[in-house]
VEXDREN-2710 file (C-alpha; in Angstrom, 1 decimal):
% VEXDREN-2710
k/r/px/py/pz
1/MET/-12.9/-18.9/22.5
2/ARG/-9.8/-20.2/23.2
3/PRO/-10.7/-24.0/21.5
4/TYR/-11.5/-21.5/18.2
5/PHE/-7.8/-20.1/18.1
6/GLN/-5.2/-21.8/19.9
7/LYS/-5.4/-24.4/18.1
8/MET/-6.4/-23.8/14.5
9/ASP/-6.4/-26.9/11.2
10/ASP/-3.1/-27.4/9.8
11/LEU/-2.1/-25.6/6.9
12/GLY/0.2/-26.6/4.0
13/LYS/3.4/-29.0/3.6
14/PRO/7.0/-28.7/3.6
15/LEU/8.9/-28.8/-0.2
16/LYS/10.5/-31.8/-0.7
17/PRO/13.8/-31.9/-1.8
18/PHE/13.3/-32.7/-5.4
19/GLN/10.3/-29.1/-5.8
20/ILE/13.3/-27.1/-4.3
21/ASP/15.6/-28.8/-7.7
22/ALA/12.9/-28.0/-10.1
23/MET/12.1/-24.2/-9.0
24/ALA/16.1/-23.6/-9.3
25/GLU/15.1/-21.3/-12.7
26/ASN/12.2/-20.0/-11.3
27/ARG/14.4/-18.6/-8.3
28/ALA/17.0/-17.3/-10.5
29/GLN/14.4/-15.1/-12.8
30/ILE/13.4/-13.6/-9.4
31/GLU/16.6/-12.9/-8.2
32/GLU/16.9/-10.6/-11.1
33/VAL/13.8/-8.9/-10.6
34/ILE/14.7/-7.9/-7.1
35/LYS/18.5/-7.4/-8.6
36/THR/16.8/-4.3/-11.1
37/LEU/14.1/-3.2/-8.2
38/GLU/17.1/-2.8/-5.9
39/ALA/18.9/-0.6/-8.7
40/GLU/15.6/1.4/-8.9
41/THR/15.5/2.0/-5.2
42/ALA/19.2/2.9/-5.0
43/ARG/18.6/5.3/-7.7
44/VAL/15.6/7.2/-5.9
45/LYS/17.6/7.0/-2.4
46/ASN/21.0/8.4/-4.3
47/ALA/17.9/11.5/-6.4
48/GLY/19.3/15.1/-5.7
49/LEU/22.7/16.2/-3.7
50/PRO/24.9/13.6/-2.1
51/ALA/24.3/12.4/1.5
52/GLU/27.6/13.8/2.2
53/LYS/26.8/17.2/1.1
54/ILE/23.9/17.8/3.8
55/ARG/26.0/16.1/6.3
56/GLU/28.9/17.9/5.7
57/ARG/26.6/21.1/6.3
58/GLY/25.7/19.5/9.6
59/GLU/21.8/18.3/9.0
60/MET/20.8/14.8/8.5
61/THR/19.2/13.3/5.7
62/VAL/15.7/12.6/5.5
63/TRP/16.8/8.9/5.5
64/ASP/19.3/9.3/8.7
65/ARG/16.3/11.4/10.2
66/ILE/13.7/8.4/9.9
67/ASP/16.4/5.2/11.2
68/TYR/16.9/7.5/13.8
69/LEU/13.0/8.1/14.8
70/VAL/12.0/4.3/14.0
71/ASP/12.2/1.6/16.1
72/PRO/14.8/-0.4/14.6
73/GLY/13.7/-3.0/11.9
74/THR/10.0/-1.9/11.8
75/PHE/9.9/0.2/9.0
76/CYS/7.9/-0.9/6.0
77/PRO/8.8/1.6/3.4
78/LEU/5.8/2.3/1.0
79/HIS/5.7/4.2/-2.5
80/THR/9.9/4.6/-2.8
81/LEU/9.5/4.0/-7.1
82/TYR/6.2/5.6/-7.3
83/ASN/6.6/8.8/-9.7
84/PRO/3.2/9.2/-11.6
85/ARG/4.1/12.4/-13.1
86/SER/7.8/10.9/-14.6
87/ASN/9.3/14.0/-13.4
88/GLU/12.7/14.8/-14.5
89/GLU/13.7/14.0/-10.3
90/GLY/13.3/10.4/-10.8
91/THR/11.1/10.6/-7.3
92/THR/8.1/12.2/-5.8
93/GLY/10.6/14.0/-3.2
94/VAL/9.3/12.4/-0.1
95/VAL/9.8/9.2/2.0
96/ASP/7.1/7.2/3.8
97/GLY/5.9/4.1/5.0
98/LEU/4.7/2.3/8.2
99/ALA/6.5/1.7/11.0
100/ARG/6.8/1.9/14.7
101/ILE/8.0/4.8/17.0
102/SER/8.1/4.3/20.7
103/GLY/6.1/1.2/20.6
104/ARG/3.1/2.4/18.6
105/TRP/2.3/1.6/15.1
106/CYS/2.4/5.5/13.0
107/VAL/2.4/5.9/9.3
108/VAL/5.7/7.9/8.4
109/ILE/6.4/10.7/6.1
110/GLY/9.9/13.0/5.2
111/PHE/10.4/15.4/2.8
112/ASP/13.6/14.3/1.2
113/ASN/16.0/17.6/2.0
114/LYS/18.4/16.3/-0.6
115/VAL/16.1/16.6/-3.5
116/LEU/15.6/20.8/-4.2
117/ALA/15.9/20.9/-0.6
118/GLY/12.5/19.2/-0.2
119/ALA/10.6/21.4/-2.7
120/TRP/7.3/20.6/-3.6
121/ILE/7.8/18.6/-7.2
122/ALA/5.4/16.9/-9.5
123/GLY/3.7/13.6/-8.2
124/GLN/4.5/14.7/-4.9
125/PRO/1.1/15.3/-3.8
126/GLU/-0.7/12.1/-5.2
127/ASN/1.6/10.4/-3.3
128/GLN/0.8/12.7/0.3
129/GLN/-2.8/11.9/-0.1
130/ARG/-1.9/8.2/-0.3
131/VAL/-0.6/8.7/2.9
132/THR/-3.1/10.6/4.2
133/ASP/-5.7/8.0/3.0
134/LEU/-3.3/5.3/4.6
135/ALA/-3.4/7.2/8.6
136/LYS/-7.1/7.6/8.3
137/ARG/-7.6/4.0/6.8
138/LEU/-5.6/2.7/9.7
139/ASN/-6.3/4.7/12.6
140/ILE/-2.8/6.0/13.7
141/PRO/-1.0/8.9/13.8
142/LEU/0.5/10.6/10.8
143/VAL/4.2/11.9/11.8
144/TRP/6.2/14.4/9.1
145/LEU/9.8/15.1/9.1
146/VAL/9.0/18.5/7.4
147/ASN/12.2/19.9/5.2
148/CYS/10.1/21.8/2.4
149/SER/11.6/24.5/0.5
150/GLY/8.0/25.4/-1.2
151/VAL/7.0/24.9/-4.8
152/LYS/9.7/24.0/-7.5
153/LEU/8.6/27.2/-9.3
154/THR/9.0/26.4/-13.0
155/GLU/6.8/23.7/-12.9
156/GLN/4.1/25.1/-10.5
157/GLU/1.0/24.1/-12.7
158/GLU/2.5/20.4/-11.8
159/VAL/2.2/20.6/-8.1
160/TYR/0.1/23.4/-7.4
161/PRO/-3.8/23.6/-8.4
162/ASP/-6.0/21.3/-9.3
163/ARG/-8.7/19.4/-7.0
164/ARG/-5.9/17.3/-5.5
165/GLY/-3.0/19.5/-5.9
166/GLY/-0.7/20.3/-3.1
167/GLY/-3.0/22.0/-0.7
168/THR/-4.9/19.2/-0.6
169/THR/-2.6/18.1/2.0
170/PHE/-4.0/20.5/4.4
171/PHE/-7.9/19.8/4.0
172/ARG/-6.5/16.2/4.4
173/HIS/-4.1/16.8/7.9
174/ALA/-8.0/18.9/9.3
175/GLU/-9.7/15.6/8.4
176/LEU/-7.9/13.3/10.4
177/GLU/-7.6/15.6/13.3
178/LYS/-11.6/15.6/12.8
179/LEU/-11.4/12.4/13.2
180/GLY/-8.9/12.1/16.3
181/VAL/-6.0/10.9/14.4
182/PRO/-2.9/13.2/15.3
183/VAL/-0.5/14.3/13.2
184/LEU/2.9/15.2/14.3
185/ALA/5.5/17.4/12.6
186/GLY/9.2/17.9/13.4
187/ILE/10.1/21.0/11.6
188/TYR/13.8/21.2/10.1
189/GLY/15.2/24.1/7.8
190/THR/13.4/26.8/5.5
191/ASN/9.3/26.3/4.8
192/PRO/8.0/29.2/3.0
193/ALA/4.7/29.2/1.6
194/GLY/3.6/25.5/0.9
195/GLY/6.2/24.5/3.1
196/GLY/4.4/26.9/6.1
197/TYR/1.4/25.2/5.8
198/GLN/3.3/21.8/5.9
199/SER/4.4/22.9/9.0
200/ILE/0.9/24.6/10.5
201/SER/-0.7/22.1/9.3
202/PRO/0.0/19.1/11.6
203/THR/-1.3/19.2/15.6
204/ILE/1.7/19.7/17.1
205/LEU/4.6/21.3/16.1
206/VAL/8.6/20.7/17.4
207/ALA/11.2/22.9/15.7
208/HIS/14.7/22.7/15.0
209/LYS/16.7/26.3/16.1
210/ASN/17.3/26.8/12.4
211/ALA/14.0/26.0/11.2
212/ASN/11.7/28.8/10.0
213/MET/7.9/28.5/9.1
214/ALA/6.1/31.4/6.6
215/VAL/3.6/32.5/4.3
216/GLY/6.0/33.6/2.1
217/GLY/10.0/33.3/2.3
218/GLY/13.1/35.4/1.3
219/GLY/12.9/34.8/-2.5
220/ILE/9.0/36.5/-2.6
221/VAL/10.5/39.6/-1.9
222/SER/9.1/42.8/-3.7
223/GLY/5.9/40.9/-5.0
224/MET/4.9/42.2/-8.8
225/SER/7.1/44.9/-10.5
226/PRO/5.0/47.8/-11.4
227/LYS/6.4/48.0/-14.9
228/GLY/5.1/44.6/-15.6
229/SER/8.3/43.7/-16.5
230/PHE/11.8/43.8/-14.8
231/ASP/15.2/46.0/-16.0
232/GLU/18.2/47.0/-14.5
233/ALA/17.0/49.3/-11.6
234/GLY/14.4/46.9/-10.6
235/ALA/17.1/44.4/-10.7
236/GLU/19.0/46.2/-7.7
237/GLN/16.1/46.9/-5.3
238/ILE/15.7/42.9/-5.7
239/ILE/19.4/42.3/-5.1
240/GLU/19.0/45.0/-2.0
241/ALA/15.9/42.9/-0.4
242/THR/17.2/39.5/-1.4
243/ARG/20.0/40.4/1.2
244/ARG/17.9/41.9/3.9
245/PHE/15.9/39.0/4.3
246/LYS/18.4/36.3/3.6
247/GLU/20.1/38.4/7.1
248/ALA/16.5/38.0/8.6
249/PRO/14.1/35.4/6.9
250/PRO/10.1/35.9/8.3
251/GLY/9.0/32.8/10.3
252/THR/12.1/32.1/12.7
253/VAL/11.8/30.7/15.9
254/LYS/12.2/34.1/17.5
255/ILE/8.8/34.3/15.8
256/HIS/7.1/31.0/16.0
257/HIS/8.0/30.0/19.4
258/ASP/9.0/33.2/21.5
259/ALA/5.7/35.0/20.0
260/THR/2.8/33.0/18.6
261/GLY/4.1/29.9/20.4
262/PHE/3.1/27.8/17.4
263/PHE/6.1/26.0/17.8
264/ARG/5.8/24.0/21.3
265/ALA/9.1/23.5/21.9
266/VAL/12.7/24.3/19.8
267/PHE/16.0/22.0/20.2
268/GLU/19.4/22.6/19.4
269/LYS/20.1/19.2/17.9
270/GLU/18.2/17.5/14.9
271/THR/18.4/14.4/17.1
272/GLU/16.4/16.1/19.9
273/VAL/14.1/16.9/17.7
274/LEU/13.2/13.0/16.8
275/ASP/13.8/12.2/20.5
276/ALA/10.9/14.4/21.2
277/LEU/8.7/13.1/18.3
278/ARG/9.3/9.9/20.0
279/GLU/7.6/11.1/23.8
280/LEU/4.7/12.3/21.8
281/VAL/4.1/9.1/19.4
282/ALA/4.2/7.6/23.2
283/GLY/1.4/9.7/24.7
284/VAL/-1.0/8.6/21.9
285/PRO/-4.0/6.0/22.3
286/ALA/-2.9/2.5/21.5
287/TYR/-4.1/-0.9/23.3
288/ASP/-2.1/-3.4/25.1
289/PRO/-1.4/-6.3/22.1
290/LYS/-3.1/-8.7/24.6
291/PHE/-6.4/-7.0/24.5
292/TYR/-7.0/-8.2/21.0
293/ARG/-4.5/-11.0/20.7
294/VAL/-6.6/-14.9/20.3
295/SER/-3.3/-16.2/20.7
296/GLU/0.4/-15.7/21.5
297/PRO/2.6/-15.6/18.3
298/ALA/4.3/-17.7/16.4
299/ASP/6.3/-17.8/13.3
300/PRO/5.3/-20.0/10.5
301/ARG/6.3/-23.9/10.4
302/TYR/7.4/-23.3/7.3
303/PRO/10.2/-20.5/5.9
304/PRO/8.8/-17.3/3.7
305/SER/12.3/-18.4/1.8
306/ASP/10.3/-21.0/0.2
307/LEU/7.9/-18.5/-1.8
308/ALA/10.5/-18.4/-4.2
309/SER/10.4/-21.9/-5.3
310/ILE/6.3/-21.8/-5.0
311/VAL/5.2/-19.0/-6.6
312/PRO/5.9/-19.7/-10.8
313/MET/7.3/-16.7/-12.9
314/ASN/5.6/-18.5/-15.9
315/GLN/1.8/-16.7/-15.1
316/LYS/0.3/-20.0/-16.6
317/ALA/2.1/-22.7/-14.2
318/VAL/0.3/-23.7/-11.0
319/TYR/0.8/-23.7/-7.6
320/ASP/-0.8/-24.8/-4.3
321/PHE/-1.9/-21.3/-2.8
322/GLU/-2.5/-23.0/0.8
323/ASN/1.2/-23.8/0.5
324/VAL/2.2/-19.7/0.3
325/LEU/-0.3/-18.9/2.6
326/ALA/1.3/-21.5/5.0
327/ARG/4.6/-19.6/5.0
328/LEU/2.7/-16.4/6.3
329/VAL/0.8/-17.1/8.8
330/ASP/1.4/-18.0/12.6
331/GLY/1.7/-21.4/13.3
332/SER/1.2/-22.2/9.4
333/GLU/-2.8/-22.9/10.7
334/HIS/-6.1/-21.7/9.4
335/LEU/-10.2/-22.1/9.9
336/GLU/-11.2/-22.3/5.9
337/PHE/-14.5/-21.3/5.1
338/ARG/-16.6/-22.9/3.1
339/PRO/-14.1/-24.9/1.5
340/GLY/-16.2/-27.0/-0.3
341/PHE/-18.2/-24.4/-2.0
342/GLY/-16.7/-22.1/-4.8
343/PRO/-13.2/-24.0/-5.1
344/GLU/-12.0/-21.3/-7.1
345/VAL/-11.2/-18.7/-4.1
346/TYR/-9.8/-19.5/-0.6
347/THR/-11.4/-18.2/2.3
348/GLY/-10.7/-18.0/5.9
349/LEU/-9.3/-17.2/8.9
350/VAL/-5.7/-17.1/10.1
351/LYS/-3.3/-15.3/13.0
352/VAL/-0.9/-13.0/12.3
353/ASP/1.0/-12.2/15.3
354/GLY/-1.4/-13.3/17.3
355/PHE/-4.5/-11.4/15.9
356/LEU/-7.1/-12.6/13.7
357/VAL/-7.0/-12.2/10.3
358/GLY/-9.4/-12.9/7.1
359/VAL/-7.5/-14.4/4.0
360/ILE/-9.0/-14.1/0.8
361/GLY/-7.1/-16.1/-2.5
362/ASN/-7.0/-17.3/-6.2
363/ARG/-6.2/-21.0/-6.1
364/GLN/-4.9/-22.0/-9.8
365/GLY/-5.4/-25.2/-11.6
366/PRO/-8.7/-27.5/-12.8
367/LEU/-11.4/-27.7/-10.3
368/GLY/-13.2/-30.5/-11.4
369/ARG/-15.7/-32.2/-14.3
370/ASP/-18.9/-30.6/-13.0
371/TYR/-17.6/-27.4/-12.1
372/PRO/-19.0/-24.6/-12.6
373/GLU/-21.9/-25.8/-11.9
374/TYR/-24.0/-23.7/-14.6
375/THR/-22.3/-25.2/-17.8
376/THR/-21.2/-28.3/-19.9
377/ASP/-19.7/-26.3/-22.0
378/TYR/-16.4/-26.0/-20.6
379/LEU/-14.5/-27.1/-17.4
380/GLY/-13.4/-24.5/-14.9
381/ILE/-10.0/-23.2/-14.1
382/GLY/-8.5/-21.9/-10.9
383/GLY/-7.6/-18.1/-11.3
384/LYS/-11.0/-17.2/-12.8
385/LEU/-14.2/-16.3/-10.8
386/TYR/-17.2/-18.1/-11.2
387/ARG/-21.1/-17.8/-9.5
388/GLN/-20.0/-19.8/-6.3
389/GLY/-16.4/-18.4/-5.9
390/LEU/-18.4/-14.7/-6.1
391/ILE/-21.1/-15.7/-3.4
392/LYS/-18.7/-17.3/-1.0
393/MET/-16.5/-13.9/-1.0
394/SER/-19.1/-11.6/-0.2
395/GLU/-20.3/-13.6/2.5
396/PHE/-16.8/-13.9/3.7
397/VAL/-16.2/-10.2/3.8
398/THR/-19.6/-9.5/4.9
399/HIS/-19.2/-12.1/8.2
400/CYS/-15.6/-10.0/8.6
401/GLY/-17.2/-7.0/8.6
402/ARG/-19.7/-7.7/11.3
403/ASP/-17.4/-10.0/13.8
404/ARG/-14.7/-6.6/12.7
405/ILE/-12.0/-8.7/11.2
406/PRO/-9.4/-7.0/8.8
407/ILE/-8.8/-8.9/6.1
408/VAL/-5.9/-9.6/3.5
409/TRP/-6.1/-10.1/-0.2
410/PHE/-4.0/-12.5/-2.4
411/GLN/-4.9/-11.8/-5.8
412/ASP/-3.6/-14.1/-8.9
413/THR/-6.6/-14.2/-11.3
414/THR/-7.4/-14.1/-15.0
415/GLY/-11.1/-12.1/-14.2
416/ILE/-14.4/-13.3/-14.0
417/ASP/-15.9/-16.2/-16.1
418/VAL/-17.3/-14.5/-19.6
419/GLY/-20.1/-15.5/-22.2
420/ASP/-23.6/-16.6/-22.5
421/ALA/-23.9/-18.8/-19.6
422/ALA/-21.9/-16.4/-17.3
423/GLU/-24.6/-13.9/-17.5
424/LYS/-27.6/-16.0/-16.9
425/ALA/-25.5/-17.0/-13.6
426/GLU/-25.6/-13.7/-12.8
427/LEU/-21.7/-12.8/-12.9
428/LEU/-22.2/-9.2/-13.4
429/ALA/-24.5/-8.8/-10.6
430/LEU/-22.5/-10.7/-8.7
431/GLY/-19.1/-9.2/-9.0
432/GLN/-21.1/-5.9/-8.0
433/SER/-22.3/-7.7/-5.1
434/LEU/-18.6/-8.2/-3.7
435/ILE/-17.9/-4.7/-4.5
436/TYR/-21.2/-3.5/-2.4
437/SER/-20.1/-6.2/0.5
438/ILE/-17.0/-4.5/0.9
439/GLU/-18.3/-1.2/0.8
440/GLN/-20.4/-2.2/3.5
441/THR/-17.8/-3.7/6.1
442/ASP/-15.6/-0.5/6.9
443/LEU/-12.9/-2.9/7.3
444/PRO/-9.1/-2.1/6.6
445/MET/-7.8/-4.2/4.1
446/MET/-4.2/-5.0/2.4
447/LEU/-3.8/-6.8/-0.7
448/VAL/-1.2/-8.3/-2.6
449/VAL/-0.9/-9.1/-6.0
450/LEU/0.4/-12.4/-6.1
451/ARG/0.9/-12.5/-9.8
452/LYS/-1.9/-11.6/-12.1
453/GLY/-4.4/-8.6/-11.2
454/THR/-6.4/-8.6/-14.1
455/ALA/-10.0/-7.6/-15.7
456/ALA/-12.8/-7.0/-12.7
457/ALA/-11.3/-8.9/-10.8
458/HIS/-8.7/-6.4/-10.2
459/TYR/-11.4/-4.3/-8.8
460/ILE/-13.6/-6.4/-6.7
461/MET/-10.8/-8.5/-5.1
462/GLY/-10.0/-5.8/-2.7
463/GLY/-8.1/-3.6/-5.1
464/PRO/-6.4/-0.3/-4.8
465/VAL/-9.7/0.9/-6.4
466/ALA/-11.3/0.2/-3.1
467/ASN/-9.9/3.1/-1.5
468/ASN/-12.1/3.6/1.2
469/HIS/-10.7/0.1/2.4
470/ASN/-7.5/-0.5/0.9
471/ALA/-5.0/0.5/2.9
472/PHE/-2.0/-0.2/0.5
473/THR/-1.6/-3.0/-2.2
474/LEU/1.7/-5.2/-2.4
475/GLY/3.3/-6.7/-5.5
476/THR/5.6/-9.3/-5.9
477/PRO/8.3/-10.3/-8.2
478/THR/5.7/-12.1/-10.2
479/THR/3.5/-9.3/-10.0
480/GLU/1.7/-8.4/-13.8
481/ILE/-1.4/-6.1/-13.7
482/TYR/-3.4/-5.2/-16.7
483/VAL/-6.7/-5.3/-18.0
484/MET/-6.3/-8.6/-19.9
485/HIS/-3.1/-10.6/-20.9
486/GLY/-1.3/-8.7/-24.0
487/GLU/-2.0/-12.2/-26.1
488/THR/-5.6/-11.6/-25.4
489/ALA/-5.8/-7.6/-26.0
490/ALA/-3.7/-8.2/-29.2
491/VAL/-6.9/-10.4/-30.3
492/ALA/-9.4/-8.2/-29.2
493/SER/-7.9/-5.0/-30.9
494/PHE/-7.3/-7.0/-34.0
495/ALA/-9.2/-9.7/-34.9
496/ARG/-11.6/-8.0/-37.4
497/ARG/-8.9/-6.6/-38.8
498/LEU/-7.6/-9.8/-39.8
499/VAL/-10.6/-10.5/-41.1
500/LYS/-11.0/-7.4/-43.4
501/GLU/-7.2/-8.1/-44.4
502/LYS/-8.0/-11.9/-45.4
503/ASP/-11.1/-11.1/-47.3
504/ALA/-9.1/-8.4/-49.2
505/GLY/-6.8/-10.6/-50.2
506/GLN/-4.1/-8.6/-48.1
507/PRO/-0.8/-9.9/-46.7
508/LEU/-1.8/-10.2/-43.1
509/GLY/2.0/-9.5/-42.0
510/PRO/1.9/-6.1/-41.0
511/VAL/-1.1/-6.8/-38.9
512/ILE/0.9/-9.3/-37.4
513/ASP/3.1/-7.0/-36.4
514/ARG/1.0/-4.6/-34.9
515/MET/-0.3/-7.4/-32.6
516/ASN/2.7/-8.4/-31.7
517/ALA/3.7/-4.8/-30.6
518/LEU/0.3/-4.4/-28.6
519/ALA/1.8/-7.8/-27.1
520/ASN/4.8/-6.4/-26.2
521/GLN/4.2/-3.0/-24.8
522/TYR/1.3/-4.7/-22.5
523/HIS/3.9/-7.3/-21.2
524/GLU/6.4/-3.8/-20.4
525/GLN/3.8/-2.2/-19.2
526/SER/2.8/-4.6/-16.5
527/ARG/5.6/-5.3/-15.1
528/PRO/6.5/-4.9/-11.0
529/ILE/8.8/-1.2/-11.6
530/TYR/6.5/-0.1/-14.2
531/CYS/3.5/-0.9/-11.6
532/ALA/5.1/0.9/-8.5
533/LYS/6.6/3.9/-10.7
534/ARG/2.3/4.6/-11.9
535/GLY/1.4/3.6/-8.2
536/PHE/-0.5/0.4/-9.8
537/VAL/1.1/-1.1/-6.4
538/ASP/2.3/1.0/-3.0
539/GLU/5.4/-1.0/-3.3
540/VAL/7.3/-4.3/-4.4
541/VAL/8.8/-6.4/-2.4
542/ARG/10.5/-9.6/-1.6
543/PHE/8.6/-12.5/-0.7
544/GLU/10.1/-12.8/2.2
545/SER/9.0/-9.4/3.5
546/LEU/5.4/-10.3/2.9
547/ARG/5.1/-11.5/6.4
548/LYS/6.9/-8.2/7.6
549/TYR/4.1/-6.1/6.2
550/MET/1.3/-8.3/7.3
551/VAL/2.8/-7.8/10.8
552/ALA/3.0/-3.9/9.9
553/PHE/-0.5/-3.8/8.5
554/THR/-2.3/-6.1/11.3
555/ARG/-0.6/-4.5/14.5
556/SER/-1.7/-1.2/13.0
557/VAL/-5.4/-2.3/12.4
558/TYR/-5.6/-3.9/16.0
559/GLN/-3.6/-0.6/17.9
560/ASN/-6.5/1.7/18.3
561/PRO/-10.2/0.3/16.3
562/ARG/-12.7/2.4/15.7
563/SER/-15.1/-0.5/16.4
564/ILE/-14.9/-3.3/18.4
565/CYS/-16.2/-7.2/18.5
566/PRO/-15.6/-9.3/21.0
567/HIS/-14.0/-12.5/20.5
568/HIS/-17.2/-14.4/22.3
569/HIS/-19.5/-12.8/20.2
570/MET/-18.0/-13.6/16.7
571/LEU/-20.0/-15.9/14.4
572/LEU/-17.4/-16.5/11.7
573/PRO/-15.4/-19.0/13.5
574/ARG/-18.6/-20.5/14.8
575/LEU/-19.8/-20.9/11.4
576/ILE/-16.5/-22.6/10.2
577/ARG/-15.9/-24.5/13.0
578/SER/-19.5/-25.7/14.4
579/GLN/-18.9/-29.2/15.0
580/ILE/-17.3/-28.3/18.1
581/VAL/-20.2/-26.8/19.7
582/ARG/-22.0/-29.5/21.6
583/GLY/-24.9/-29.4/24.4
584/LEU/-24.8/-31.0/27.3
585/ASP/-25.5/-34.9/27.5
586/ARG/-29.5/-35.7/28.1
587/PRO/-30.3/-36.5/31.4
588/LYS/-31.3/-39.3/31.7
589/LYS/-35.1/-40.3/32.8
590/GLU/-35.4/-41.7/36.0
591/GLY/-37.0/-44.2/37.1
END
């Protein structure tokens, strides 16, 4: 199969000086978005106590622990700004992402011990479940840095109960273990109640000498008051019990290493706990990359820094998707699937770090006078999905599933074509057919919302709702996500009101004001930071960081896959490049 993979077709073109000059303002606008993102990230990292105060106690912060634990330069943070419940802490209280540890890719998550000593707070269960889903989807170890003081008791209703409450994580850990995915924990500090289960539910536990874990902590000292209320005598009893528990809290190393043996090992220094985790991770199953690579890794021929000069902030401006892709994939090479069919979408095979990956993305701009083929009432325009494009994506996804090739989606879509012509062309059913094809593949997928994620097209093009397959979603400085553009939503919401007011001879100004307000609301609630806080995307990253995340995703997928298609059994490369398969010359007739 070397002829298919070692040298693919050239992809993209270098930018010319005038093109770079023309996008100077665009780059400045992107940089402004990035500055805002960096300020928000700094706010989250500085939440809670100052890092210096934690270090003065002789402890490491969660950021210190992650920096020490992971292989340098490999941490790809996720959910940094995620705060779905808009809690007062401004963070979910955990730090997580993809990273390599001892050469193995893992999902890493740790409690932020600067924020309420790592307490469960509103929004944290949702974050933890995204993390366990990520480990499940990629079939890679989940590594915990546990330092959890239990529930923030004044807001227990935001954390503890519900079908997706804090305790769901423990069932997710059990599910991962059932599937053969190890959950490893390094344990620090005091971990009562839910913190105790955070400690005990992983597969292997290693602990710092000052760590403990318990069903209940020193704060739960006397249960309910027999009187049903509190008085001074009862308060004195609480004080005495609290002092006793503070001197000897339940669940110390003496109990869970010496007696129960739950702690596999206990260490004097915090860094020794992290060293032990590194040693454990080194022992988990992982294929040598040569087992699955189709060629040696190669950088793109064109720099990712070009992307800010290619992708416009102006959502209506046109750009060349192939030029984007050429700055993200090995050697700026590809094999395009069905290039003459469904021109509004790109489908093709590329290499990322030497591994085979499928890519699907929206093209922009006019699609020709004869497209879509099912109507002459209007001309097709890129970003919108038509019959052929939907069919092509279903075909490509199905072939990737058969050949076990992971997929990276790039969205910049205004939605699916609408109207009676589109209905007669079966677009509604073809959109659901793509969803069906995705669900049949059992493939890990990654999504980049390059610019617009709009309407049902956001769902069907590998969106986060495909959560049996979507490992994570990235936003960029140009990302917008909404059911429709704000101006379109305003028209859809108020068109009939305008007609009614006009017919009644009433002034249109008040309705127009409401339309403008709705359009502005849509704009504000589709910005990259808003998308990150609400969880519409798992992280917003610079364009230059996209390849790093693509490499992390791809290396994770191929580290220990649950199913394999041998390269010489693949059909998709043969379908794309069938012209290179030639039979032997016919033998000449004798005599």
